[in-house]
N, C-alpha and C positions, 0 to 999 in steps of 0.2 A: 202402202199396205204391207201387213207383215204376214210374211210366209212361214208355215212351219213344215218342215220337211227332213227326212232322214238326212244323217249327215254324209258327206263324201272326203274324199282322201285331201280334195283342194281346201276344204275348210279347216284342216288342222293348222295352219299358223295363225288364223281369227281366234280359233278356240283356245290355243296356247296364249295368245296375248291376255284375251278376257280374261283366263283363268290366274296368270300371272299378275293381274292387277288386282286381284281378290285375295292372291296368296301376299303380295307386299304390300296391299295397303287394308285388309280389312279381315273381319273375324270369322266369315261362315265358312274359313277352312283354315283346320289348324296346322295345314301345310307353312312351312317357313322360307323354302328355297322354291323359287317356280321350275316346274319341268320344262323341258326341253320339249321341241317338237316332237322329237324321234320318241319319248318317254310318253306324250300325249297320245302318238300314233298306236303305241303297244298297249295303253289302257284302253282304247277305242278297239284294238282289235280284240281284246279281252272280253270287251263287252258283246261286240256282235258276235263273236266265237260261241257264246252261249245261247246265240238267237235272241236277244235283248236289244231295245231300242236304245238308239244313239241319235238325237235330235237337235234342229239347230232352229233358229230362229233366223229370219232372212228380210232383209229390207232394202230394197233399191240395191240388189245386187250384194249387198253387204252381210256378213254375219254378224248378228245383234246379241246373240246369246246362244246357251245351248244347253240340253237337257239330257240325261241317261238314267237306265237304272240298271243296278248291278246286283248280284246275289248278294245278300244282307250279311253273310258269313262264305266264306269260300268250300265248305263242305257241302256235297250233294243234296244232302236233306234240306236246304235252305234253296234249292233251286224253284222254289214256287212263290219266296217272298225276296223282295228285292229293296235295296236303299236307292233313293231317288238322290240326285244331285242337279240342281239348277245353277247357273249363271248368265248372268248378264253383262253386257258392256255397259262403261259408266255412264251413268245420266239415265238410265233407262228403267231405273225401278221406280214402282207406283204409275205406271202406263200401261199395265197388262199384260205386257210381253211373258212374264214369269208365270202369267195366269194362263195364258194361252199355251206355253211350252208344258206347264205342269197338266192341264186337261188332257192333251194330245199326248203323252207320256203315258198317263193313266191308261186312255183308251189303247195303246198299242200293247202295253203290258199287260191287259186283260185280254188281249186276242192273242197273245202268246202263253195262255195259260197260268201268269200270276194271280194269285190270289192274296197276297198282303204286300202293300207298300209300306216302309220307313221311311220317316226322316230322321235325320239324327244332325240338327240345326246347329253350327257352332254359333255360339253366344248366345245366350239366354236376351240380351238385350235387340237381337235380330228380328224386330216386331216386323219387319216386311216378309220374311221369309215364313214366318208363324204364321203370318196373318193370312197369307196366300195358301198355303197347307188349309189352316182352318176354314178357309171360303169354299176349299174343293174338296171338305168332308172329313178330313183329318182331325183324328181325336190327340190330345195331349194324353200319352203316357207316363210320362217321368222329366225327372231333370237331374241331371249326373252334374252335381256342384263342384265349380273349380277344378276341372279335371285336366284342363289346358294352359298353359301359359302361352300367351301372345301379346305381341305389343305391350308389353311391362305391366300386364297384369292377369291374376287368375281368369278362366273363361269358364261357362257354364256350357254345356249342351243340352239342348231340348230333343225328346226322344216322341215324335209323333208316329201314328199309324193309320192305313185306310186298308179296308176289306174291299176287294174286287172280286166281283161275280160272284160265284157260290160258297167264297169263302172257306172255313173249315166245315160248312156241311156236307160235302160231298169229297171223296176221294177225286185226286188229279186222273185223269184221263189215262195216262200211261202208267198209273201205279199198280203195283204187283197186286194180288189179291193176298192177305195174311197168311202167313204159315202157319200150320196146324200146329197145336203144342205138342211139345215131344214127351 
């Protein structure tokens, strides 16, 4: 049985190994050098420091995938919009693990006040990632053609989005009232 849970520090070696597999052998990420466990710990701490979820999928005590949301852009105005990231251990694509991770990620993002989730999917041929996002209500908003060179070819990115909660119909709870015109 697959368990989706918050990541912990001891998950970092498995998270790093899963990501390294995708960096070295896939086009879902445009990184070309696998980050170290220390690098991944720093990245995870950044996500958690923003109050955002960083999840793992676990089966029989082993981490088999991970997912997180991080601000779409680094500026504070983007703090209600995240970009999701999901990576699975080799051989687990198409078995429902990615859908479980993304579904729980969306639930937890909404719980912390996120209103918009973007998927920036490496390689327009990445039918699995496009499919799982579409199945969970994301819509495609664009393709940036030939913007990355990886594995001997130009690669596109597919941009998808999903609105959570009240979306843009209400201001966020912590938003300051508008300033009067000067």
